[in-house]
N, CA, C and O atoms as CSV, one atom per row, in Angstrom:
chain,resi,resn,atom,element,x,y,z
A,1,MET,N,N,15.473,-26.077,-7.158
A,1,MET,CA,C,15.360,-24.694,-6.713
A,1,MET,C,C,14.034,-24.115,-7.219
A,1,MET,O,O,13.720,-24.225,-8.404
A,2,ALA,N,N,13.267,-23.506,-6.330
A,2,ALA,CA,C,11.972,-22.924,-6.682
A,2,ALA,C,C,12.172,-21.633,-7.466
A,2,ALA,O,O,13.102,-20.865,-7.216
A,3,ALA,N,N,11.279,-21.418,-8.413
A,3,ALA,CA,C,11.330,-20.194,-9.202
A,3,ALA,C,C,10.889,-19.016,-8.347
A,3,ALA,O,O,9.987,-19.143,-7.518
A,4,VAL,N,N,11.522,-17.880,-8.550
A,4,VAL,CA,C,11.131,-16.661,-7.854
A,4,VAL,C,C,9.954,-16.062,-8.612
A,4,VAL,O,O,10.030,-15.860,-9.824
A,5,THR,N,N,8.883,-15.782,-7.911
A,5,THR,CA,C,7.720,-15.197,-8.555
A,5,THR,C,C,7.494,-13.792,-8.039
A,5,THR,O,O,7.844,-13.454,-6.908
A,6,THR,N,N,6.913,-13.001,-8.880
A,6,THR,CA,C,6.554,-11.646,-8.515
A,6,THR,C,C,5.535,-11.688,-7.381
A,6,THR,O,O,4.692,-12.583,-7.334
A,7,ALA,N,N,5.611,-10.736,-6.482
A,7,ALA,CA,C,4.633,-10.624,-5.395
A,7,ALA,C,C,3.880,-9.308,-5.540
A,7,ALA,O,O,4.420,-8.310,-6.017
A,8,LEU,N,N,2.642,-9.329,-5.123
A,8,LEU,CA,C,1.810,-8.138,-5.160
A,8,LEU,C,C,1.358,-7.831,-3.738
A,8,LEU,O,O,0.675,-8.633,-3.102
A,9,TYR,N,N,1.748,-6.665,-3.254
A,9,TYR,CA,C,1.347,-6.199,-1.930
A,9,TYR,C,C,0.140,-5.305,-2.154
A,9,TYR,O,O,0.256,-4.235,-2.751
A,10,VAL,N,N,-1.017,-5.742,-1.675
A,10,VAL,CA,C,-2.273,-5.037,-1.899
A,10,VAL,C,C,-2.685,-4.343,-0.605
A,10,VAL,O,O,-2.814,-4.973,0.444
A,11,VAL,N,N,-2.887,-3.040,-0.703
A,11,VAL,CA,C,-3.309,-2.262,0.454
A,11,VAL,C,C,-4.626,-1.576,0.100
A,11,VAL,O,O,-4.702,-0.806,-0.858
A,12,VAL,N,N,-5.653,-1.865,0.882
A,12,VAL,CA,C,-6.950,-1.213,0.714
A,12,VAL,C,C,-7.052,-0.159,1.807
A,12,VAL,O,O,-6.893,-0.454,2.992
A,13,ILE,N,N,-7.319,1.072,1.389
A,13,ILE,CA,C,-7.380,2.181,2.331
A,13,ILE,C,C,-8.739,2.851,2.201
A,13,ILE,O,O,-9.146,3.244,1.108
A,14,GLU,N,N,-9.434,2.977,3.320
A,14,GLU,CA,C,-10.670,3.747,3.346
A,14,GLU,C,C,-10.369,5.062,4.057
A,14,GLU,O,O,-9.730,5.091,5.109
A,15,VAL,N,N,-10.849,6.152,3.452
A,15,VAL,CA,C,-10.505,7.496,3.933
A,15,VAL,C,C,-11.786,8.289,4.194
A,15,VAL,O,O,-12.690,8.342,3.359
A,16,GLU,N,N,-11.834,8.894,5.361
A,16,GLU,CA,C,-12.964,9.763,5.712
A,16,GLU,C,C,-13.053,10.900,4.688
A,16,GLU,O,O,-12.028,11.488,4.345
A,17,PRO,N,N,-14.246,11.219,4.197
A,17,PRO,CA,C,-14.373,12.244,3.141
A,17,PRO,C,C,-13.691,13.571,3.459
A,17,PRO,O,O,-13.083,14.159,2.564
A,18,GLY,N,N,-13.762,14.059,4.673
A,18,GLY,CA,C,-13.163,15.351,5.011
A,18,GLY,C,C,-11.649,15.354,4.976
A,18,GLY,O,O,-11.034,16.419,4.923
A,19,ALA,N,N,-11.034,14.176,5.004
A,19,ALA,CA,C,-9.569,14.068,5.008
A,19,ALA,C,C,-9.013,13.604,3.668
A,19,ALA,O,O,-7.798,13.500,3.501
A,20,GLU,N,N,-9.883,13.331,2.729
A,20,GLU,CA,C,-9.463,12.703,1.473
A,20,GLU,C,C,-8.435,13.525,0.699
A,20,GLU,O,O,-7.435,12.965,0.252
A,21,ALA,N,N,-8.640,14.810,0.527
A,21,ALA,CA,C,-7.710,15.639,-0.251
A,21,ALA,C,C,-6.329,15.688,0.405
A,21,ALA,O,O,-5.313,15.514,-0.269
A,22,ALA,N,N,-6.292,15.924,1.715
A,22,ALA,CA,C,-5.002,15.989,2.420
A,22,ALA,C,C,-4.305,14.637,2.393
A,22,ALA,O,O,-3.094,14.559,2.186
A,23,TRP,N,N,-5.077,13.570,2.605
A,23,TRP,CA,C,-4.487,12.232,2.586
A,23,TRP,C,C,-3.908,11.916,1.206
A,23,TRP,O,O,-2.784,11.422,1.110
A,24,ASN,N,N,-4.659,12.192,0.138
A,24,ASN,CA,C,-4.171,11.928,-1.218
A,24,ASN,C,C,-2.889,12.690,-1.506
A,24,ASN,O,O,-1.955,12.136,-2.085
A,25,HIS,N,N,-2.836,13.939,-1.111
A,25,HIS,CA,C,-1.633,14.751,-1.336
A,25,HIS,C,C,-0.425,14.100,-0.654
A,25,HIS,O,O,0.611,13.892,-1.286
A,26,TRP,N,N,-0.561,13.781,0.628
A,26,TRP,CA,C,0.532,13.144,1.368
A,26,TRP,C,C,0.851,11.768,0.794
A,26,TRP,O,O,2.021,11.425,0.620
A,27,HIS,N,N,-0.164,10.991,0.502
A,27,HIS,CA,C,0.030,9.622,0.025
A,27,HIS,C,C,0.798,9.592,-1.289
A,27,HIS,O,O,1.719,8.792,-1.455
A,28,GLU,N,N,0.425,10.454,-2.218
A,28,GLU,CA,C,1.035,10.440,-3.554
A,28,GLU,C,C,2.371,11.173,-3.619
A,28,GLU,O,O,3.261,10.770,-4.368
A,29,ASP,N,N,2.517,12.238,-2.847
A,29,ASP,CA,C,3.743,13.030,-2.920
A,29,ASP,C,C,4.827,12.582,-1.943
A,29,ASP,O,O,6.007,12.858,-2.159
A,30,THR,N,N,4.439,11.898,-0.881
A,30,THR,CA,C,5.398,11.514,0.147
A,30,THR,C,C,5.444,10.006,0.379
A,30,THR,O,O,6.487,9.376,0.205
A,31,HIS,N,N,4.310,9.433,0.771
A,31,HIS,CA,C,4.301,8.044,1.230
A,31,HIS,C,C,4.684,7.031,0.150
A,31,HIS,O,O,5.621,6.254,0.332
A,32,VAL,N,N,3.967,7.037,-0.965
A,32,VAL,CA,C,4.258,6.041,-2.012
A,32,VAL,C,C,5.686,6.185,-2.538
A,32,VAL,O,O,6.363,5.169,-2.693
A,33,PRO,N,N,6.180,7.399,-2.822
A,33,PRO,CA,C,7.583,7.494,-3.255
A,33,PRO,C,C,8.570,6.927,-2.231
A,33,PRO,O,O,9.575,6.329,-2.614
A,34,GLU,N,N,8.294,7.110,-0.932
A,34,GLU,CA,C,9.180,6.542,0.088
A,34,GLU,C,C,9.137,5.018,0.062
A,34,GLU,O,O,10.175,4.367,0.180
A,35,VAL,N,N,7.960,4.451,-0.090
A,35,VAL,CA,C,7.848,2.986,-0.175
A,35,VAL,C,C,8.614,2.478,-1.391
A,35,VAL,O,O,9.342,1.490,-1.298
A,36,LEU,N,N,8.456,3.138,-2.514
A,36,LEU,CA,C,9.088,2.669,-3.761
A,36,LEU,C,C,10.608,2.781,-3.741
A,36,LEU,O,O,11.278,2.163,-4.569
A,37,ARG,N,N,11.158,3.542,-2.827
A,37,ARG,CA,C,12.616,3.615,-2.690
A,37,ARG,C,C,13.188,2.390,-1.974
A,37,ARG,O,O,14.399,2.173,-1.982
A,38,GLU,N,N,12.319,1.594,-1.360
A,38,GLU,CA,C,12.788,0.417,-0.628
A,38,GLU,C,C,13.171,-0.703,-1.596
A,38,GLU,O,O,12.542,-0.856,-2.643
A,39,PRO,N,N,14.197,-1.488,-1.257
A,39,PRO,CA,C,14.659,-2.566,-2.142
A,39,PRO,C,C,13.549,-3.561,-2.459
A,39,PRO,O,O,12.779,-3.962,-1.585
A,40,GLY,N,N,13.486,-3.945,-3.722
A,40,GLY,CA,C,12.537,-4.959,-4.157
A,40,GLY,C,C,11.248,-4.426,-4.736
A,40,GLY,O,O,10.553,-5.144,-5.454
A,41,PHE,N,N,10.906,-3.156,-4.437
A,41,PHE,CA,C,9.670,-2.593,-4.981
A,41,PHE,C,C,9.891,-2.177,-6.429
A,41,PHE,O,O,10.863,-1.490,-6.744
A,42,LEU,N,N,8.989,-2.594,-7.304
A,42,LEU,CA,C,9.119,-2.327,-8.731
A,42,LEU,C,C,8.185,-1.219,-9.213
A,42,LEU,O,O,8.470,-0.556,-10.210
A,43,GLY,N,N,7.086,-1.020,-8.515
A,43,GLY,CA,C,6.137,0.001,-8.939
A,43,GLY,C,C,4.865,-0.086,-8.128
A,43,GLY,O,O,4.683,-0.990,-7.313
A,44,CYS,N,N,3.982,0.883,-8.371
A,44,CYS,CA,C,2.708,0.927,-7.654
A,44,CYS,C,C,1.638,1.460,-8.594
A,44,CYS,O,O,1.869,2.398,-9.356
A,45,ARG,N,N,0.469,0.849,-8.525
A,45,ARG,CA,C,-0.710,1.377,-9.212
A,45,ARG,C,C,-1.750,1.663,-8.152
A,45,ARG,O,O,-2.044,0.810,-7.315
A,46,LYS,N,N,-2.309,2.868,-8.185
A,46,LYS,CA,C,-3.314,3.282,-7.203
A,46,LYS,C,C,-4.658,3.378,-7.903
A,46,LYS,O,O,-4.782,3.977,-8.972
A,47,TRP,N,N,-5.654,2.781,-7.284
A,47,TRP,CA,C,-7.005,2.739,-7.841
A,47,TRP,C,C,-7.978,3.380,-6.848
A,47,TRP,O,O,-7.750,3.362,-5.639
A,48,LYS,N,N,-9.050,3.937,-7.373
A,48,LYS,CA,C,-10.133,4.420,-6.508
A,48,LYS,C,C,-11.377,3.617,-6.851
A,48,LYS,O,O,-11.762,3.511,-8.015
A,49,ASP,N,N,-11.993,3.059,-5.836
A,49,ASP,CA,C,-13.216,2.284,-6.004
A,49,ASP,C,C,-14.326,3.222,-6.469
A,49,ASP,O,O,-14.444,4.339,-5.967
A,50,THR,N,N,-15.124,2.782,-7.409
A,50,THR,CA,C,-16.234,3.605,-7.888
A,50,THR,C,C,-17.376,3.654,-6.877
A,50,THR,O,O,-18.265,4.499,-6.980
A,51,GLU,N,N,-17.352,2.755,-5.911
A,51,GLU,CA,C,-18.343,2.731,-4.834
A,51,GLU,C,C,-17.665,3.160,-3.536
A,51,GLU,O,O,-16.504,2.825,-3.299
A,52,ARG,N,N,-18.365,3.877,-2.722
A,52,ARG,CA,C,-17.847,4.239,-1.406
A,52,ARG,C,C,-18.164,3.131,-0.410
A,52,ARG,O,O,-19.032,2.293,-0.654
A,53,ALA,N,N,-17.459,3.136,0.706
A,53,ALA,CA,C,-17.754,2.202,1.787
A,53,ALA,C,C,-19.170,2.505,2.297
A,53,ALA,O,O,-19.680,3.600,2.058
A,54,PRO,N,N,-19.809,1.566,2.990
A,54,PRO,CA,C,-21.182,1.789,3.465
A,54,PRO,C,C,-21.367,3.063,4.298
A,54,PRO,O,O,-22.457,3.635,4.308
A,55,ASP,N,N,-20.334,3.506,4.986
A,55,ASP,CA,C,-20.445,4.732,5.794
A,55,ASP,C,C,-20.028,5.991,5.032
A,55,ASP,O,O,-19.922,7.065,5.624
A,56,GLY,N,N,-19.792,5.866,3.719
A,56,GLY,CA,C,-19.483,7.029,2.889
A,56,GLY,C,C,-18.008,7.315,2.699
A,56,GLY,O,O,-17.647,8.216,1.941
A,57,TRP,N,N,-17.138,6.558,3.379
A,57,TRP,CA,C,-15.704,6.786,3.223
A,57,TRP,C,C,-15.261,6.356,1.825
A,57,TRP,O,O,-15.779,5.387,1.269
A,58,ALA,N,N,-14.299,7.088,1.265
A,58,ALA,CA,C,-13.717,6.741,-0.033
A,58,ALA,C,C,-12.840,5.509,0.137
A,58,ALA,O,O,-12.227,5.312,1.186
A,59,ARG,N,N,-12.784,4.688,-0.897
A,59,ARG,CA,C,-11.972,3.473,-0.832
A,59,ARG,C,C,-10.948,3.489,-1.976
A,59,ARG,O,O,-11.296,3.636,-3.148
A,60,TYR,N,N,-9.679,3.333,-1.595
A,60,TYR,CA,C,-8.575,3.261,-2.540
A,60,TYR,C,C,-7.899,1.901,-2.405
A,60,TYR,O,O,-7.904,1.290,-1.336
A,61,VAL,N,N,-7.322,1.445,-3.503
A,61,VAL,CA,C,-6.578,0.188,-3.493
A,61,VAL,C,C,-5.237,0.447,-4.170
A,61,VAL,O,O,-5.183,0.935,-5.299
A,62,CYS,N,N,-4.157,0.115,-3.467
A,62,CYS,CA,C,-2.812,0.247,-4.032
A,62,CYS,C,C,-2.238,-1.135,-4.278
A,62,CYS,O,O,-2.258,-1.998,-3.400
A,63,HIS,N,N,-1.730,-1.328,-5.474
A,63,HIS,CA,C,-1.040,-2.559,-5.845
A,63,HIS,C,C,0.441,-2.244,-5.964
A,63,HIS,O,O,0.876,-1.615,-6.929
A,64,PHE,N,N,1.210,-2.682,-4.982
A,64,PHE,CA,C,2.656,-2.517,-5.014
A,64,PHE,C,C,3.254,-3.802,-5.563
A,64,PHE,O,O,3.062,-4.872,-4.985
A,65,GLU,N,N,3.968,-3.709,-6.661
A,65,GLU,CA,C,4.605,-4.898,-7.228
A,65,GLU,C,C,6.018,-5.016,-6.677
A,65,GLU,O,O,6.778,-4.048,-6.639
A,66,LEU,N,N,6.345,-6.229,-6.252
A,66,LEU,CA,C,7.677,-6.525,-5.717
A,66,LEU,C,C,8.325,-7.608,-6.555
A,66,LEU,O,O,7.646,-8.411,-7.194
A,67,ALA,N,N,9.648,-7.618,-6.544
A,67,ALA,CA,C,10.395,-8.614,-7.306
A,67,ALA,C,C,10.102,-10.029,-6.813
A,67,ALA,O,O,10.143,-10.979,-7.596
A,68,GLY,N,N,9.807,-10.174,-5.523
A,68,GLY,CA,C,9.501,-11.499,-4.992
A,68,GLY,C,C,8.991,-11.427,-3.571
A,68,GLY,O,O,9.053,-10.383,-2.922
A,69,GLU,N,N,8.482,-12.557,-3.096
A,69,GLU,CA,C,7.929,-12.633,-1.754
A,69,GLU,C,C,8.989,-12.352,-0.685
A,69,GLU,O,O,8.683,-11.770,0.356
A,70,ALA,N,N,10.215,-12.759,-0.938
A,70,ALA,CA,C,11.299,-12.506,0.017
A,70,ALA,C,C,11.534,-11.006,0.197
A,70,ALA,O,O,11.880,-10.560,1.291
A,71,ASP,N,N,11.348,-10.234,-0.863
A,71,ASP,CA,C,11.504,-8.781,-0.760
A,71,ASP,C,C,10.448,-8.193,0.170
A,71,ASP,O,O,10.737,-7.278,0.942
A,72,PHE,N,N,9.226,-8.716,0.096
A,72,PHE,CA,C,8.182,-8.236,0.997
A,72,PHE,C,C,8.505,-8.615,2.440
A,72,PHE,O,O,8.357,-7.798,3.349
A,73,ALA,N,N,8.944,-9.847,2.648
A,73,ALA,CA,C,9.289,-10.297,4.000
A,73,ALA,C,C,10.391,-9.419,4.592
A,73,ALA,O,O,10.340,-9.065,5.770
A,74,ARG,N,N,11.367,-9.074,3.790
A,74,ARG,CA,C,12.468,-8.206,4.238
A,74,ARG,C,C,11.935,-6.810,4.570
A,74,ARG,O,O,12.325,-6.213,5.573
A,75,TYR,N,N,11.050,-6.300,3.729
A,75,TYR,CA,C,10.485,-4.969,3.940
A,75,TYR,C,C,9.689,-4.898,5.243
A,75,TYR,O,O,9.838,-3.942,6.003
A,76,THR,N,N,8.847,-5.896,5.509
A,76,THR,CA,C,7.961,-5.820,6.673
A,76,THR,C,C,8.710,-5.737,7.998
A,76,THR,O,O,8.178,-5.211,8.975
A,77,THR,N,N,9.926,-6.247,8.042
A,77,THR,CA,C,10.704,-6.196,9.285
A,77,THR,C,C,11.706,-5.039,9.299
A,77,THR,O,O,12.469,-4.882,10.251
A,78,SER,N,N,11.695,-4.242,8.248
A,78,SER,CA,C,12.683,-3.162,8.144
A,78,SER,C,C,12.297,-1.955,8.994
A,78,SER,O,O,11.129,-1.758,9.329
A,79,ASP,N,N,13.300,-1.157,9.332
A,79,ASP,CA,C,13.059,0.100,10.048
A,79,ASP,C,C,12.224,1.045,9.196
A,79,ASP,O,O,11.409,1.805,9.720
A,80,ALA,N,N,12.425,0.999,7.882
A,80,ALA,CA,C,11.670,1.876,6.985
A,80,ALA,C,C,10.180,1.568,7.068
A,80,ALA,O,O,9.372,2.493,7.150
A,81,ALA,N,N,9.801,0.306,7.049
A,81,ALA,CA,C,8.384,-0.069,7.130
A,81,ALA,C,C,7.789,0.378,8.451
A,81,ALA,O,O,6.666,0.881,8.493
A,82,LYS,N,N,8.536,0.198,9.529
A,82,LYS,CA,C,8.049,0.635,10.848
A,82,LYS,C,C,7.843,2.146,10.863
A,82,LYS,O,O,6.842,2.632,11.390
A,83,HIS,N,N,8.773,2.878,10.297
A,83,HIS,CA,C,8.673,4.339,10.234
A,83,HIS,C,C,7.473,4.762,9.373
A,83,HIS,O,O,6.708,5.642,9.768
A,84,LEU,N,N,7.311,4.142,8.207
A,84,LEU,CA,C,6.233,4.532,7.304
A,84,LEU,C,C,4.863,4.272,7.922
A,84,LEU,O,O,3.957,5.095,7.790
A,85,ARG,N,N,4.708,3.151,8.586
A,85,ARG,CA,C,3.424,2.848,9.228
A,85,ARG,C,C,3.172,3.792,10.401
A,85,ARG,O,O,2.040,4.233,10.602
A,86,ALA,N,N,4.201,4.103,11.170
A,86,ALA,CA,C,4.041,5.022,12.299
A,86,ALA,C,C,3.668,6.420,11.814
A,86,ALA,O,O,2.824,7.086,12.413
A,87,GLU,N,N,4.300,6.860,10.729
A,87,GLU,CA,C,3.991,8.179,10.175
A,87,GLU,C,C,2.551,8.230,9.679
A,87,GLU,O,O,1.844,9.210,9.916
A,88,SER,N,N,2.118,7.179,8.993
A,88,SER,CA,C,0.748,7.113,8.502
A,88,SER,C,C,-0.244,7.170,9.654
A,88,SER,O,O,-1.242,7.887,9.592
A,89,LEU,N,N,0.037,6.416,10.693
A,89,LEU,CA,C,-0.836,6.400,11.869
A,89,LEU,C,C,-0.867,7.770,12.549
A,89,LEU,O,O,-1.932,8.242,12.946
A,90,ALA,N,N,0.285,8.402,12.683
A,90,ALA,CA,C,0.358,9.707,13.341
A,90,ALA,C,C,-0.387,10.786,12.550
A,90,ALA,O,O,-1.061,11.632,13.138
A,91,ARG,N,N,-0.267,10.758,11.244
A,91,ARG,CA,C,-0.886,11.793,10.411
A,91,ARG,C,C,-2.370,11.559,10.161
A,91,ARG,O,O,-3.175,12.488,10.223
A,92,PHE,N,N,-2.729,10.279,9.871
A,92,PHE,CA,C,-4.085,10.005,9.396
A,92,PHE,C,C,-4.747,8.813,10.089
A,92,PHE,O,O,-5.704,8.241,9.567
A,93,GLY,N,N,-4.244,8.446,11.248
A,93,GLY,CA,C,-4.743,7.250,11.929
A,93,GLY,C,C,-6.209,7.282,12.302
A,93,GLY,O,O,-6.851,6.233,12.348
A,94,THR,N,N,-6.756,8.455,12.567
A,94,THR,CA,C,-8.159,8.538,12.968
A,94,THR,C,C,-9.112,8.690,11.789
A,94,THR,O,O,-10.329,8.613,11.959
A,95,VAL,N,N,-8.566,8.906,10.597
A,95,VAL,CA,C,-9.430,9.136,9.429
A,95,VAL,C,C,-9.146,8.152,8.292
A,95,VAL,O,O,-9.571,8.374,7.159
A,96,THR,N,N,-8.434,7.076,8.589
A,96,THR,CA,C,-8.169,6.035,7.594
A,96,THR,C,C,-8.322,4.660,8.226
A,96,THR,O,O,-8.151,4.484,9.433
A,97,ARG,N,N,-8.650,3.690,7.378
A,97,ARG,CA,C,-8.691,2.278,7.777
A,97,ARG,C,C,-7.941,1.501,6.700
A,97,ARG,O,O,-8.103,1.760,5.507
A,98,TYR,N,N,-7.123,0.550,7.131
A,98,TYR,CA,C,-6.285,-0.200,6.204
A,98,TYR,C,C,-6.554,-1.700,6.293
A,98,TYR,O,O,-6.847,-2.228,7.366
A,99,ALA,N,N,-6.452,-2.369,5.161
A,99,ALA,CA,C,-6.414,-3.832,5.094
A,99,ALA,C,C,-5.277,-4.172,4.134
A,99,ALA,O,O,-5.130,-3.539,3.088
A,100,ARG,N,N,-4.481,-5.166,4.492
A,100,ARG,CA,C,-3.312,-5.506,3.669
A,100,ARG,C,C,-3.282,-7.000,3.393
A,100,ARG,O,O,-3.730,-7.811,4.203
A,101,GLN,N,N,-2.743,-7.343,2.225
A,101,GLN,CA,C,-2.496,-8.740,1.907
A,101,GLN,C,C,-1.361,-8.824,0.892
A,101,GLN,O,O,-1.063,-7.854,0.195
A,102,VAL,N,N,-0.738,-9.984,0.819
A,102,VAL,CA,C,0.319,-10.225,-0.149
A,102,VAL,C,C,-0.099,-11.401,-1.014
A,102,VAL,O,O,-0.499,-12.454,-0.518
A,103,LEU,N,N,0.005,-11.194,-2.318
A,103,LEU,CA,C,-0.358,-12.231,-3.281
A,103,LEU,C,C,0.896,-12.625,-4.051
A,103,LEU,O,O,1.736,-11.780,-4.361
A,104,THR,N,N,1.014,-13.906,-4.356
A,104,THR,CA,C,2.102,-14.351,-5.221
A,104,THR,C,C,1.521,-14.816,-6.533
A,104,THR,O,O,0.446,-15.414,-6.578
A,105,GLU,N,N,2.233,-14.540,-7.587
A,105,GLU,CA,C,1.758,-14.876,-8.924
A,105,GLU,C,C,1.750,-16.386,-9.130
A,105,GLU,O,O,2.712,-17.081,-8.804
A,106,VAL,N,N,0.656,-16.869,-9.671
A,106,VAL,CA,C,0.525,-18.284,-9.982
A,106,VAL,C,C,0.746,-18.516,-11.480
A,106,VAL,O,O,1.446,-19.444,-11.884
A,107,LYS,N,N,0.140,-17.659,-12.281
A,107,LYS,CA,C,0.241,-17.837,-13.738
A,107,LYS,C,C,-0.201,-16.562,-14.440
A,107,LYS,O,O,-1.079,-15.841,-13.965
A,108,ARG,N,N,0.419,-16.304,-15.566
A,108,ARG,CA,C,-0.010,-15.185,-16.427
A,108,ARG,C,C,-0.683,-15.757,-17.652
A,108,ARG,O,O,-0.279,-16.798,-18.171
A,109,PHE,N,N,-1.712,-15.068,-18.109
A,109,PHE,CA,C,-2.439,-15.502,-19.307
A,109,PHE,C,C,-2.397,-14.419,-20.347
A,109,PHE,O,O,-2.952,-14.585,-21.434
């Protein structure tokens, strides 16, 4: 039986400068808490890049920790994930750009 390893869902978000304050308010007060209520999510750390994107947009990186890769797979097909992505697109789709990846832990040092 394979060991269950922690998974890290990494979301990089670039935000147009004029929308940054409104996006941060919604992201921190609404979006992230809703994601963290989903089964398997253990926590989130949000970072801001010290450099802006080449076109001046702010760049944020969110690290969502999950109990395992199976929890992420379950989340991506859930109604909640579909709703959260649709809401994000409806509210900030023209002023944000997203890149996503999932990492599995190999070793801790």
